[in-house]
C-alpha positions as CSV (number, residue, x, y, z in Angstrom):
1,M,9.0,134.7,-39.5
2,K,9.7,138.0,-37.8
3,D,12.7,139.1,-40.0
4,A,11.5,137.8,-43.4
5,C,11.2,140.0,-46.5
6,S,7.7,141.6,-47.0
7,E,7.6,140.4,-50.6
8,A,5.2,137.5,-51.2
9,N,6.8,134.1,-51.0
10,C,10.2,135.5,-50.0
11,T,11.8,134.1,-46.8
12,A,15.1,135.9,-47.1
13,A,16.2,138.1,-44.1
14,R,14.8,141.7,-44.1
15,K,17.5,144.4,-44.6
16,A,15.9,147.7,-45.4
17,R,12.3,149.1,-45.7
18,G,10.9,145.7,-45.0
19,L,12.7,144.0,-47.9
20,C,15.6,141.6,-48.4
21,N,18.6,142.9,-50.2
22,K,17.6,141.4,-53.6
23,H,14.1,142.9,-53.5
24,Y,15.4,146.2,-52.2
25,Q,18.0,146.5,-55.0
26,K,15.4,145.5,-57.6
27,K,12.9,148.2,-56.4
28,L,15.7,150.7,-56.1
29,K,16.8,150.2,-59.7
30,A,13.2,150.4,-60.9
31,G,12.8,153.7,-59.0
32,D,10.0,152.3,-56.9
33,L,11.4,153.4,-53.6
34,T,9.7,156.6,-52.9
35,A,8.2,158.0,-49.7
36,S,4.9,156.4,-50.6
37,A,6.5,153.0,-50.9
38,V,7.7,153.0,-47.3
39,V,6.0,150.4,-45.2
40,Q,4.3,152.0,-42.1
41,H,5.5,150.7,-38.8
42,R,2.5,150.9,-36.5
43,L,3.0,150.2,-32.8
44,S,0.8,148.5,-30.3
45,K,1.3,147.2,-26.8
46,T,3.9,149.9,-26.2
47,D,5.7,149.6,-22.8
48,L,7.7,152.8,-22.2
49,A,9.4,151.3,-19.1
50,T,11.1,148.4,-21.0
51,R,11.2,150.4,-24.3
52,L,9.6,147.5,-26.2
53,A,6.5,147.4,-28.4
54,D,4.8,145.2,-31.0
55,C,5.4,146.6,-34.5
56,S,3.2,145.8,-37.5
57,V,6.3,145.3,-39.7
58,C,9.0,144.1,-37.3
59,G,7.0,141.9,-35.1
60,P,6.5,141.6,-31.3
61,N,8.8,143.0,-28.6
62,V,10.9,145.2,-30.8
63,P,13.0,148.1,-29.4
64,I,11.5,151.5,-29.6
65,V,12.8,155.1,-29.5
66,I,10.9,157.6,-27.4
67,K,10.9,161.2,-28.6
68,S,9.4,164.2,-26.9
69,S,6.7,166.2,-28.7
70,S,4.3,168.9,-27.9
71,K,1.7,166.2,-27.2
72,G,4.0,164.3,-24.8
73,P,6.4,161.4,-25.3
74,R,6.0,159.6,-28.6
75,A,7.2,156.1,-29.3
76,R,8.6,154.9,-32.7
77,C,9.9,151.6,-33.9
78,K,13.7,151.8,-33.7
79,V,14.1,150.2,-37.1
80,R,11.8,152.7,-38.7
81,F,13.3,155.6,-36.8
82,T,16.8,154.6,-38.0
83,E,15.6,154.4,-41.6
84,F,13.9,157.8,-41.3
85,K,17.0,159.5,-39.9
86,R,19.2,157.9,-42.6
87,R,16.8,159.0,-45.4
88,E,16.6,162.5,-43.9
89,T,20.3,163.0,-44.2
90,H,21.1,160.6,-47.2
91,S,18.5,160.4,-49.9
92,V,18.8,157.3,-52.0
93,P,19.7,158.4,-55.6
94,T,18.5,156.5,-58.6
95,P,21.1,154.8,-60.8
96,D,20.3,157.5,-63.5
97,Q,20.9,160.3,-61.0
98,R,24.2,158.6,-59.8
99,R,25.4,158.5,-63.4
100,K,24.5,162.2,-64.0
101,D,26.3,163.2,-60.8
102,K,29.4,161.2,-61.8
103,L,29.5,162.8,-65.3
104,R,29.3,166.2,-63.7
105,Q,31.7,165.6,-60.8
106,K,34.4,163.5,-62.4
107,Y,34.4,164.7,-66.0
108,G,32.7,168.1,-65.8
109,I,30.1,167.3,-68.4
110,T,26.3,167.1,-68.4
111,Q,24.1,164.2,-69.6
112,S,23.2,166.2,-72.7
113,E,26.9,166.8,-73.5
114,Y,27.5,163.0,-73.1
115,L,24.6,162.3,-75.5
116,E,25.9,164.9,-77.9
117,M,29.3,163.1,-78.0
118,F,27.6,159.7,-78.3
119,N,25.5,160.9,-81.3
120,G,28.7,162.6,-82.8
121,Q,30.4,159.2,-82.7
122,N,27.2,157.5,-84.0
123,G,27.1,155.4,-80.9
124,L,30.4,153.7,-81.7
125,C,33.6,153.4,-79.7
126,A,36.1,156.1,-80.8
127,I,38.9,153.5,-81.2
128,C,37.5,150.2,-82.4
129,L,34.5,151.8,-84.1
130,K,32.2,149.1,-82.8
131,P,28.9,149.5,-80.9
132,S,29.0,148.5,-77.2
133,S,26.3,146.5,-75.5
134,K,26.9,148.7,-72.4
135,K,27.2,152.4,-72.1
136,L,30.3,153.9,-73.6
137,L,32.8,155.1,-71.0
138,V,34.1,158.7,-70.9
139,D,37.8,158.8,-71.8
140,H,39.8,161.7,-70.4
141,N,43.4,162.8,-70.0
142,H,44.4,162.0,-66.5
143,M,46.9,164.9,-66.3
144,T,44.6,167.7,-67.6
145,G,41.2,166.2,-67.0
146,K,40.1,167.0,-70.6
147,V,37.5,164.7,-72.0
148,R,38.8,163.0,-75.2
149,G,35.8,160.9,-76.3
150,L,33.7,157.8,-75.6
151,L,35.2,154.3,-75.6
152,C,34.0,150.8,-75.1
153,R,35.2,149.1,-71.9
154,P,38.1,147.0,-73.6
155,C,39.5,150.0,-75.4
156,N,39.3,152.2,-72.3
157,F,41.0,149.6,-70.2
158,S,43.7,149.1,-72.9
159,L,44.6,152.8,-72.8
160,G,44.7,152.6,-69.0
161,F,47.1,149.6,-69.2
162,L,49.3,151.6,-71.6
163,R,49.2,154.4,-69.0
164,D,47.9,156.8,-71.7
165,N,51.4,156.8,-73.2
166,Y,51.1,157.2,-77.0
167,L,54.7,155.9,-77.6
168,S,53.7,152.6,-75.9
169,A,50.6,152.5,-78.1
170,L,52.7,153.1,-81.2
171,R,55.2,150.4,-80.2
172,A,52.2,148.0,-79.5
173,A,50.8,148.8,-83.0
174,M,54.2,148.2,-84.6
175,Y,54.6,144.9,-82.7
176,L,51.2,143.8,-83.9
177,M,52.1,144.8,-87.5
178,D,55.4,142.9,-87.4
179,H,54.0,139.8,-85.9
180,S,50.7,139.3,-87.8
């Protein structure tokens, strides 16, 4: 099958770098998608007039892009050329790099500052004092942007639903005390 994933025994449609979406995401999360992991698109039976060629990855009669070089016109598989141009302008960050970028851009803290806060809270949510199976979320004041602490997902969402209004939180606490 021409458009099948390059992973063994996978018949799903190929999306990027010769892989289906499932295998691409898996390799991306594992950090296996480096320049050396890129499948080489080798052309044969190149026809410059029709702009078609047989590609070792994409199959027979695929569109090609013709680029000028000092050695004359050079043909490239259009799929490979598009991947190359995209990667040239948009490198694919790892999940860890995306997290570091988010911490820096959204909250103005580094990964080491996050870890310092995490260790200061003994790995527990600042409100319910329970450990979380997922990473603790950074809680911040939406008006000032100041980071307040690390919370588990339910506690962070609860503050959001209360719109960070401490009077609403106090009324909710009183309500729970009165109706227990």
